[in-house]
N, C-alpha and C positions, 0 to 999 in steps of 0.2 A: 449439534456439533460436539456435544459433550463426549469426551474420551476419544475423539477422532482427529485425524489430520485432514485439513482442508486446504485447498489451493485457491488463492485469491488472485484474480487476473486484473491488472491495471493496463489498459491499452492506451497507447499514445501515438499520435500521428503528427508529423510536422511537414507542412507544405511550404516550399520556398517559391514565392511568387516571382522572384527574379529569374529563376531557371526553369521553373515548372516541375522540379524534382520533389518527390515525396518520400518520406521515411516513415516507417511504422515499426512498432515494437509491442510485444506483449510481455510485460514484466510480471513474473509469477512469484508470489510470496507463499511459502509453505508454512502453515500455522498448525501447531498441535495443541488442542484444548485439553485442559484438565478434566478428569472425570469427577465432577463436583455434585453434591446432592442438590435436590430441588430447592431447599431452603437457602442455600448459598447463592444460587442463580437468581432467585426471587429477590434476595437482599440487594444483589448487584443491580438488578433492573430498577428497583425502587430508589437506590442511591444515585444512579447516573442517568436513568431514562434514556438509553442509547438507541432509541427507535429510528433515528435518522441516519444510521450508518450501516454498512454491509455487515451482516452477521450479528448486529446489535451488541458488538463488543468493541469498545474504544481502547485500543492498545496504548494510546497516549494518556489514558486516565486510569481509573480504578480497574478497568477491564483487563489490564495487564495481569491481574491476579487470576484470571480465567485461563491463562495460557501457560503451557509448559515450555514451548519453544517457538521461535520465529526464524525462518531461514529465507534469505533473499539477497540478491546482488544489489538491490536498491531498497534499503529500509524505509525510505520516504514513501514508497509505493503503497504500503499498507494504510498509511494515514491519509493519503491524497495523491497529489501529483507526483509521479516518479521523477524526482529532480536530477538524479544521477543520469538516468536515461535521457532526459531532456537536455542536460548539459552536453552529453555526447552528441546528440542530434544537432544541436545548435553549432557546436564546434565543427562537425562534419560539413555543415552548410556554410562554413566560413564566417560565422558570427563570432567576433572576438570577445568572449566572456571576460577574459582577464586582461583586456587591452590588446595591444598589437601582438599577433601570433605569427 
């Protein structure tokens, strides 16, 4: 991914068992990676051992140094569950996140 722009997709589906309605969304995060030399990438891999995450780059840790830019309507999507999208879906389903609505 070095020197490239990559699209990460975080899919989310919410099924409301009360009504049988389902909502789904694909939250896309556009990430531009720096064009770093092999030595820098190897040092990162040794320091953070990010083999359990998509792209082997943890933006919430040292991996942020690998990135030039991150673009998304839901910045939580790159790290894990897209919480802004989930909040929208829950409110649409009538779940009062902030109390009475």
